[in-house]
C-alpha positions in Angstrom: 158.0 106.8 -112.1 158.2 108.4 -115.5 161.8 107.4 -115.9 161.3 103.8 -114.9 157.7 102.7 -115.0 158.7 99.1 -114.8 160.4 99.5 -111.5 159.1 97.4 -108.6 158.6 100.6 -106.8 156.3 102.2 -109.4 153.0 101.0 -107.8 154.0 102.3 -104.5 155.0 105.7 -106.0 151.7 105.9 -107.9 149.8 105.3 -104.7 151.8 107.8 -102.8 151.3 110.4 -105.4 147.6 109.8 -105.2 147.6 110.1 -101.5 149.5 113.4 -101.6 147.1 114.8 -104.3 144.1 113.8 -102.0 145.8 115.6 -99.0 146.5 118.7 -101.0 143.0 118.8 -102.3 141.6 118.4 -98.8 143.8 121.2 -97.5 142.6 123.6 -100.4 139.0 122.6 -99.6 139.5 123.3 -95.9 140.9 126.8 -96.7 137.8 127.4 -98.9 135.6 126.3 -96.0 137.5 128.7 -93.6 136.8 131.6 -95.9 133.2 130.6 -96.4 132.8 130.6 -92.7 134.3 134.1 -92.4 131.8 135.2 -95.1 134.6 135.9 -97.5 132.7 134.2 -100.4 135.0 135.5 -103.2 138.0 134.0 -101.5 136.1 130.7 -100.8 135.1 130.5 -104.4 138.7 130.9 -105.5 139.8 127.9 -103.4 136.9 125.7 -104.4 137.7 126.5 -108.1 141.4 125.7 -107.3 140.4 122.2 -106.1 138.5 121.7 -109.4 141.3 123.0 -111.6 144.2 121.4 -109.9 142.7 118.3 -108.3 139.8 117.2 -110.5 140.9 113.6 -110.2 140.5 113.5 -106.5 137.4 112.8 -104.2 137.3 116.5 -103.2 136.4 117.7 -106.7 132.8 116.8 -106.5 132.4 118.4 -103.0 134.2 121.6 -104.3 132.0 121.7 -107.4 128.8 121.5 -105.2 130.0 124.4 -103.0 131.2 126.5 -105.8 127.8 126.1 -107.5 126.1 127.1 -104.2 128.3 130.1 -103.7 128.3 131.4 -107.3 124.9 133.1 -107.2 125.8 134.8 -103.8 129.0 136.3 -105.1 127.5 138.2 -108.1 
C-alpha cells in the first residue's frame, strides 16, 4: 500500500487493514470484558485503555472509553 498507493489493489488492501484493526480491537475489548467479569478491574482497565491507545480509529474505541470511565473510580 505504502509502496504503491496507485495500485488497483490499494483500495482492497486499505479495507482489509481496516477490517483487521476492527477485529483486533474487538478481541482486546472482549479480553477486557472477561477480566471485568472476573472482577479483575485493574486488568480490565488495562485492556480497555489498550483499545483506546492502539485502536482509537475503530468503532470499539467509544465503547472502551465508556467502560474505562466507569471502571476508573472503582479501581482507585
